[in-house]
Phi, psi and omega in degrees: 000129183280172184296325180298315180295321177298320179296316180298318179295317179296319178297319179297317178296318178299314180296323179297309183290326177295320181290332184255009179293147178248107184253160176234127182254126184283137173228112178295140173263313180204144173243162180069025182236109185293077191282144173243306181226158176206146178223152176262130180200151178275081187292320181265005175051048176251012174095001175234168185270119171268183181227134171245143182209167181232154178231117184295304191289333181257005175058033184256148166234131188219165168223152182242119184278126176273125181277005182099343176243022177063031165262125189249131179251126182286132170232115178281123178277317182202146169245022184231051176233078190306123181055061183292122183253239185294140179236145177224161175237127181198159176273091186281332184254012173054040179250009173091001176241176187259120175262170182235138182227145185212146172274110179262098193295314183282348174271355184052047187209150163264118181255149172220154183240116183282125178273127180276007181097348178237023177062034166256124192248136177246129185278137174224151168268116183284316182200151173267115179224126183296119171055055178286149179229329187227139179223160172215157180241141173190166174270081189294324182262007174053045178250011173095002175231168187269128174258172182236132170261144183218137170247133182236128194231354185245169171054035177076009181289298168048064179204164168240148185207171171228146181254108182284127177280112182269359186085167179055032177062031177244141182225146179236131184271130176236123181280132177266317180213121175268162170052047178248103196300117178058055173297121193229357171207155182204138178216153175263137177195148177275082187295321185262008175055041180251008174097354174241166185270126173264182183232130176247132185211164178230152173224131188264354171053078181293349179294339179203135180291343179274349187264178180141157184215141168244128184216157171237151187239112188283126178271125180277006182099342177245020177063034164260129191245135176245126183279140176227121180281126173278314173204142179236167180052053191223080157054029175059071175296143183250337182197147176214142177226154181246139179196152174277087190282336182251012175053041178250018174067033163218162187268124173262171181230134174242135185222152167259136183238105194298306187293332183263000179058038188245148159250125188232134170262126173257102186279127178287123181282000180101348180238022180066024163256149191234133180251124182286136173232117182282119179274320179211145178231012180229032180256097201284121183052063178293143185241325188219141171234153180209149181248136177200153175272090187279336182249012173055043178247017176067023163229164188267131176261169185249131171249146177208159175243145177238112183293311183282334178272353179055040185238149157243129182223162173225149180247114182288126178284101185231076188315129015263009183232190181228135182249124183280137172230130179268126179268315181226137184245344183229044181260090196297119180070042182305120191247313192228143176215143175209184183216154177187159179277079189289326181260009171057044179244010173093008172229166184271122172269172184242136180237130182216164177234149178232111186290331181270333173279351182053052190218146165241134180215161172231151182244121182284126179279127183278356186299133174264119192275137165247165181251132177066044185271347189248159175078183177276088191296318183296322178290318181299319186288352171292334185250316179239106184277150177301134180298151180226128355283164175211114007287166179225165180242308186250326177202158179211152182255133179244121178252141178212160182232135172236135187279352182210159174302130185197157169284129188240137172239124175237114189226157178244134178235150169277178187282359170271358181088005180278134179296128179257312186209133169263113183275324174203147176207085184194172179281133180233155177278159179300145177130195181272144179219160176216148179223140175258131176251130182267012177074025180244155177282175174299332180274003176093350179277151182285136178283151178288164174301147180153191183260135181229155178250129174258131183237125175253127177231131171209148183048236178251025184247150180214134179226148182225153172212164179253147183226147181243123170258132180233161173276125182288133177246163182303131177094346180277145190251359178285162190280000000 
């Protein structure tokens, strides 16, 4: 092959990869805000993603209203949340709007702000917990309201607990694990696939830099928890999340390990034993990990922050390995990362905080989305048909076929892998079935516009498809 042909081939390859590159463009949300955590949520329920965040040093909890064109207006919810750490958005009082909850470490309290439906917030103390730092929300006891999980790591607190929502704005604290040195992250997930929510947590063990533990706590269905160590004596883990990363119908665990500068996948062997696979060992002082389908290929990718490396990066799930992509390189003290479709274009954008830059920013994902692009689509659609209409605004019909009598699960997830809605979970007879989804979460609130994954499971089979919810505009004819 002559030099001219080599040049033409190289140019063609360059043009191909340039055309198919997936870039992230930074958009600052706020500067001069000593940010610790931030989440994307449709707080005013107008169909776009707003942002809620916390500031440790200024004791603030705030939200930024998205005008639909990604211009954000600051609204301070409170300046009285001492050392505000992790923040979440959830409907805590079951009145159909989005409330805000935060771990206020120096107040020794979980605080929440009740939304009156017009984004006027009233502060309440949800529970007294010594030195809380990390929280998560879920319906842990499956009674139809949102509970709170909490990890407490300072001042000798060292425990994980859950705050049971009793209704009428009352909560009761139940300790899951006492005397767990520097418990620093907690998440809810059905680790054992038995239909109830278990708890995944980390403790970094400040007594020794070589120590640390990642464990899951098995829920017996009555919220009695049995601890199971995934790995112990391991380099001060800082965060762990659970997801079926290899689509083999069991839950794997991904963790950041601070002292070892590692991102680690703990692969579930199918029997709830976990084998570590090191994804990265040069990600300096990793603090946070998050899972999201960033490239819309129906598998979950890994997001992480590096405090000392000032990076936000993602690892593309490209079986059998993971390919690192750096999103931000000078994000000083990168602390927190999450994902959401902030610009409502059908792909997952990235939202992060930098504690030393005093900044919250989001990165626009350049991916141009197609629907149902992965897998053997023609074979899949024999069993899980594309929803109609798609896109939809108020409701959509999902048709599916099962070839034998079987217990069937039909569920909706957002692109971070979080369960949004269980449409059916029961035994069905062989044949065709259909279900209508009204675009609402399990808690009854409307989901924001964006891209969602529908998952059909029966017997040992699993099929997925993507669905788009949009805000209906004048003249558009979808439902």
